N, C-alpha and C positions, 0 to 999 in steps of 0.2 A: 231827827233830821236837822236840828239847829247847828250842831257842830260841823257837819259837811257844808252847810250854807256859809258858815263863817270862814271855813277853809277856802271855799270858792271865792269869797269876797277878797281874802288876802291874796289869792292867786291873781285875781283881776287887777288889784292895785299894783302888784309887782310887775305884771305884764305891761301896764300903762307906763310905769316908771322906766322900764328898760327898752321900750319900743324904739326910740331914736337910735340907740346904740346897736340894737339887734338888726334894724333895717339896713344900716350901713354895713354891718358884718355880712348880712345875707346877700347884699348887692355884690360885695367883694367876692364871696364864694361862688356866686353864679357867674361872674365874669371869668373866674378861674376854672369854670366848668366842674366845680366840686360839689355843686348843689343844683338839682334840677329845678326848673321853673314850676310855679304852682299850676294846678289844674285850671283850665279856662272855664270859669263859671259864666252863666248868662247874666244879663243886667239885673233881672229880677232877683236872682239868688244873691248877687253881689250887694244889692241895695238892702236886702233883708239881713245879711250876715256881716256887712262891712264893719260896723262899729264893734260888734262883739268879737268877731274873729281877729280884727286888727289889734284890739286891746290885749288879746291873749298871746298874739305873736307865736313864738316857738312853744308855748305851753298848750297849744291846741290839742296835741296828741294826749297829753296828760289829762286835760279837762274832758276829752272824749272818753278816756278810760273811766273817769269818775261818773260821767253821766250814763255810761254803759252799765256800770255797777249799780247805779241808782235805779236804772230801768229794771234790773233783776230784783231789786228790793220791792219795787212796785208790782212786779210779777207775783211775788210771794203774797202780796196783799190783794191780788186779783183786781188790780186797778188798770184795766186795759187802756183807757184813754191816756193815763199818765205814762204807761209803758210806751205807747206810740209816740207821745210827745217827746220823751227823753231820748228814744232811739232816733227820732227825726233830728234832734239836735246833735246826737252823736254822729250820724252820717253826714250832717252839714259840716261838722268840724273836720271830719276825716273821710271825704268822699272817695278817696283812692283806695280805701281798705275794704275789700270785698266781704270780709267776714261780718262787718257791721250791717251791710245791706242784707246779707243772707239771713242773719239772725232777726233783724227787724221784720223781714217778710215772714219768717217762720212764726214769730210771735203772733202776728195778725192772722195769717191764713190757716194756721193749724191750732195754736193754743187758744187764742181768743175765739176763733170761729167755733171750735169744738166746745168750748166752755158754754157759749150761748146756745148751741144746738141741743145740748143735754141739760140745760137749766130748766128743771121742772116747775120752777116758780113762774116761768113765762108762758104765755099762750103759744101754741104751736106755730101760728103764723108769724108771731114776733120772733120766735126762735129762728125760723127759716130766713127771715129778713136780715136779722143780725148776722147769721152765719154767712149769707151771701155778701153782705157789706164788708165783712172782715176778710173774706177770701179776695174780694176785689181790691181791698186795701193792700193785702200782701202782694198781689200782682202789680199794683201801681208802684210799690216800693222797689220791686225788682226792675221794673221798666225805667224808673228814675236812676237806679244804680247803673243800669246798662248804658245810660247816656254818658256817664263818666268812664265806664269800664266796658266798652262794647265788645272786647275780645276776652272777656272773663268767662270761661267755660262753666265755672261753678254756678254763676248767676243764671246762665242760660239753662243749665240743667235743673236748677230749682224752679225756674219759671215753667219749664216743660212738665215737671212733676205736679205743680199746682194745677195747670191746665188739665192734666190727665186725671188726677186723683181727687181734686177738690171742686173744680168748676165743670169738669167733664166736657171739655172742648177739644176733641181729638185732633181737629185740623190745626189748631193753634199749638197744641202739644207737639205735633209732628214738625211744625216749622221750627220750634225751639230746639227739639232734639237734633234736627239737621244742622243747626248752628253749633251745637255741641260737637257733632261729628266733624264739622268743618274745622273747628279749633283743635280738637283732640286727635283726629284721625283714628278714633277708636270705632271699629265696625259695629260694636254692640249698639251704638246710638243710631246708626243707619237702620238697624233692624227695629229699634224702638220706634223710630219715626214711621217705618212701614206698618208696624202693628197698630199705630194710632190711625193712620190713613185707612187701614182695613176696617176700622170701626165707624168711618164716616158714612153718612147717608147718601153720598154722591157716588154713583157707579164709576165715574171717570177717575175718582180717587182710589177705588178698589183696584182698577187697572194699574194705576201707578204703584200701589202697594205690592201688587203681584209682580210687577216688573222688578222692583227693588229686591223683593225677597228671592225671586229666581236668580238674581245676580248673586246674592249671598249664598244661595244653595250650591253654586258652582264650587265653593270651597267646602270640602268635607268637614273642616274644623269649625265651620259656622252652622252646621246642621243640628241645631238645638231642638228639643221637643217643641218649644214655642214656635220656631220657624216652620217646622214640618206641619204642625197642626194648623197654623194660619194659612199656609199655602194651600192645604187641602180644602179649607173652608172657602178660600177665594176661588179655587178652581170650580167649586160647585156654584158659587154666586155668579161667576162670570161665564158659566157654561163652557169651560175649556174642554175641547175634544179629548176623549179618553186617551188616545195615543200620545197626546202631548202632556199628559199629567205625570207628576212624579210617581214612582212606584210605591206601592203600599209597604214594601219591605225595605225602605230606605234606611241604611245604617245611621243611627243617631250619634251625635257627638256626646261623649260621656261628660256630664257636668254634675256637680254635687247637689244642685237644687234647681227649681224652675227659674228660668231667666227672669230677672226683675231689676229695676233700677235701684240705686243706692238709697238706704234709709238712715235715719238718725238713731 
């Protein structure tokens, strides 16, 4: 790791030396509308990053790539604290790049959380606690990323999947899937949201899920096995009168596999 640190020191020195010239050039390009303004960060973020990011100037993207690669080196060493620290630095340097936020969250909510959950050297209670902490950390990373990229459907979808698969919070998963639907206009996410609402403990949300799925049911192209099965379960839970229920012989949409969200 000595050589990468030496290389980083050289990059910092070069960044400081070229900062005045680069600032003048950047200002000229922005006035000519050839370069967009930087993302607006809060005061706290600016205070913590100002010196480091300013010294890097236009090298921030390059240094973010280096810290990103270093994070994967630490992943190979199963050093989750270092992985988190390096990816936090990476997202701070390039907050407008959704892939960094998504990967940082994945490392915590899936890789680190699963590592601790199945670590037999730890007591079961400790395993569960560390699992939950890292899932929460993954959620926090995505929420932070969505502060900068509120219309990034990829981040909303990753958040929905963590709520659904890792923390088992169907109502929050539904809200996130609805955001994906709003941004993508892909009806599968409307159904995903309804499936999550159907798993809630609140009867009023069952009714909402039923209404949403009956809306989808109007289109034969959306009559997947999952949709038909969930509607029938909701009809029973809501005591829908038999004349109003969907027929048992409803033609199903032909799909290659059970409907599910994207996986890595």
